[in-house]
N, C-alpha and C positions, 0 to 999 in steps of 0.2 A: 499773360499770367495775372497781372494786376486786375484786369477786367473780370477774370473768373473769380478772384478773391472778393472783389467788390460785389459781384453778383451773389456769391454765396453768403456774404455778410448781410446783404440786403434781404435775401431770402430768410436768413436766421432772424433778422429784425421783424420781418413780417410775421414769422412764426411766433415770435415772442409776443408781438402785439396781438395777434389772433388769440393766443393762449390767454393773455391778460384780459382781453375783452370777454372771452367765454367765461373766464373765472369770475370776472366782475359781474357779468350777467347772472351767473349762478348764485353769486352772493346776494344780489339784489332781489332775486326771486325765491330765495330759500329762507324759511322762517328761522328766527334766532331762538325762538322758544318752541321746542319740538315735543316735549313730554307733558308737563303740567304747568299751570300758571305759576309765575314767580313774582316775588316782591323785591324790588331793588330800591335802595335809598341813595339819592344823589345829594351829597352834602354841599352846603353852601361854599362856593369858591372852588369847587372841583374842576380840574382841567378836563378837556375833552378826552385825553388819553386815560385819565383816571376813571372817567365815567365808563369808558369801554372796558377797562380792566374790571370794573364792578360786575360786568356780565361774564366774567371768566369762569364762573361756577358751572357753566354749561359743559356738557361732555365734549362737544366739538369746539375747537378753538375758533375765536372770532378774529377776522382780519381787520386790524385797526386801520391799515392803509385804505382799504375799500370803504370802511365806515367814514373816514375823514374825507375821502373823495366825494362820497355821496352827500355828506353834510355840506361840503363846499359847493357842490352843484345846486343844492337846494337853498343855499344862503343861510344855513342854520348853525354854522360852526360856533358862533358866539351867542346863540339864542337859546341854549338849553338851560332850563330852570331847575333850581334845587327843589328837592322834595322826595316824598316816598311814592313810588309808582308800582302799580300792579300790572304785570305783563302777561297777557292772555296767551294761551296756546295758539300757535300759528302766526304770531306777530312777526311781520316782515321788518327788515332794517329801516325802511322809509317810514313805517308806521311808528317804530320806536322813536325815531328822531322827531316825528310830528307830535307824539305824545309829550315828549320833554319840552319841545319848543312852545307848545300851547299851555304847559303847566297843568296838565290834567292829572293832578296828584290823586293818590288813593285817599278816600274819605273814610274816616272813622265816625262812630256814632256814640252818643250818650243820651239816655232817656231819663227825664225827671218826671215821674208819674204824678197825677193829681193826688193831693192829700199828703204828699211828702213834707217833712219838716226840713228846715235848713240844715240841721245836723245830718240828716240822711243825704242831702245833696252833697255836703262836704265829704262824707264818707265815700260816696260813689265816685266823686272826682279824684279823691286821694288814691282809690284803688285802681284807677285807670292809668296804665303805664304809657299811654300815647300822649299824655299832656306833658308840658314843661311845668313842673309844680313850683308855684311861687307864693302860695297862700298858707302853706302848712303851718307856719309859725305865727300867722296873723290871727288876731282876734276877730270876732264877727264885726265889731265896730270898725276896726282897721280896714277890713275888706270893703265895707260900705264907703268909707272915706276914699279909698282908692278908686271906687266906682263913681265917685263924684256925687254920692247920694247925700241928701240932707236927713235921711232917717237914721235912727240910732239902734234900731232892732231889725234884723234881716228877715224875720219870718213873713212868708207870704208875698215877698217882693219880687219873686222870680216866676216866670211863666212856665207851667208844666208842658213839656214838649220833647221831641227828639231832635237833637242838634247834631249836625254833621260838621266835622272839622278835620284839618290836616294834622298829621303827626307833628309834634313839638309845638302845637298851639298852646298858649299859656292857659292855665286854669282860670285865671282872672278874665281872659278874653271871652271864654264860654259863659262865665257868669254875667259878663257885660251884655252879651246877646240876650240871655234870659231875663235880665233885669230890664233892659230897654223894651223888650217885647211886652212884659207885663205893664210897664208904665204907659206904653202906647195903647195897648188894648183897653186898659182900665180907663184912660182918658176918653177914648172914643165911646165906650159903653156908658160912661158917666154922662156924657153929653146927650145920649139917646135914652136916658132913664125915664121911667114913668113919672107922672106928676105926683106931688104931695106924699113923698116917701118920708118916713120919720128918721132919716139919717141925713147928716149935714155935709158930708164930704165923700170924695171917692175913696179915701182911706177907710172910712167907716164902712163903706160898701165892701171893701176888701176884707175887713175883719169879719163881717157877717157872712160873706161868701165862703171864707175859710171854715166857719162853723158848719154851714150847710154842707160843704164838701165832706166833712168828717162825720156828719150825722147819717148819711145814707149812701149806699152804693148803687141805688136805683136812680138813674139819671132823671127819669120822668117825675120822681118825687121832689126834686130839688126846688122847683118853683112853689110847690105846696108847702114844704117846710119853710121856705123863705117867707111865705105868706103868714105862717104861724108866728114867726119871730117878729115880723113887722107889726102884726096886730098886738102882740105882747108889748112891744116898745111903745106903741100908741097909747095903750091902756096903763102904762107904767108898771106892768108886770115884769117880774124877773124872767130871764130867758130859761134858766134852770136846764142847762144842756150839759150832759156828761162829758163830751169831748173837751170842753173848756176846763172842767175840773181835772181831767187827766193831764192836760197840758200844764196846768198850774202845779201838779204834783211832781213833775219832772221825773228824775230817775227813781224816785221812791215808788212810782207806780209799778206794780207787779202783776197786773192783769185783772185786778178787781178793785172796784170802788167800795169802800166801807162807809158805814154811817158817819163815822167821825171825819172821813174825807169830805163828805158833803157839808159838814158843819165847820170845817177849818177855813178860816178866812185867808184867801190869797187874792191877788189882783185878777185872777182868771176864774175864780169860783163863782159862776153865775147863779148859784143857789144862795150866795151871800151878798153879792154886789148888785147894784142896779145898773141897767143899761148894758153896754158892750164892754168886753175886756179891753185892755189898753192896746193890744196888737193882734194881728192875725195869729192863728194857732197852727196853720199849715198853708200849703200852696194850693189855692183853689183853681179849678179849671175854668175855661171860658163860660161853660154853661152854668156853672154855679154863680159866676159873676152876673151873667145875664138874668138868672133866676131872681137874684136879690134885687136887681134893678127893674124887674118886671114880675113881681110876685103874684101868685094865684090868690084871688080873693074869694075864698069859699066859707069863711066864717070860723074855721077851725082855730082853736087855741091850744090844743094838746095833741100829742101823738105818742104812740108806744110801739116798740118793735114787736113784730109778729114772730120773729125767730128765723125767718127765711130771707132776711135782708130788707124786707119791706116793712111798712108801718100802717097802723090804724090811726085815723085822724078823728078827733072829737071836738065838738063845739062847746060842750059843757063839762064841768068837773065830774058830774055823775056818770056821763057817758065814758069819760076817760077812766074813771075808777073801774067800771065794768070791763073795759078793754084790758086794763092791767090785770084784773082777776083772770080773764080768759086766756091771755097770751103770756103773761109773765109768772103769775102765781099758779097757773095751771089748775084753776078751780072755777067752777061755774056756779 
């Protein structure tokens, strides 16, 4: 009798084991994301059980025991990293564990376009909910101090680019990336500059590049416009460039430059001051920087907008006045 009971019990155990094995194999080979891609955030310090519970929004229940067994088998039970993860359709349990153990977190992006002001950068960062915001109450100078910068004015010091970051990255960290990239690129380009330029420092190159960036949307024109400004500096002529006037006007600029604006003395009004303004007026791109350090030498001293985004360049005032008549005053 005991033998029969023992045999029956053994058969039951084998059946349970076989069922468990089949169930486990089904778990391992069945995707945990079956409909559409999902995003899950694993908070810092989350236990393994809590991480699995975060997946509980799925329609079918997830077997925490099988997940733990699989993680133990792969040696990943204590290797899962915090962060925000994008889980694609068809993701298997082992792939989910691999994703978290490798820390392949979801990446967000922010773009700082060429020609933006620092105020626009701050506005874009403030509007992005994926950052941990730490600079909202800081002044521009305080931000620079936190970045370890010796500059007192932030304009132009950040490299225009698209930056990728994890959720909860601090806004200061992304500014640090952009700041370091500009300082590194500027240093390299300055060392490779053409000879005999009428500018004395990399910062002066940055100032002039910001003006070139704002003067034209036609990239091919940037070295030509840079050449115009270089020749004006050599001759002691004023730059007389509208973007600097606009920058000096600040919030009073309403879309038009009036005659009195051109005659109003500000540190940035290059119709009234000699040489360069005290700081950049925007964030120049790399080609604007390169153009200033390798300007085109074609003899032009003047240029006027044609109305289509491009410009007419002239070597003499007479030629320039004719171009102004043709393209701005609309008379021949």
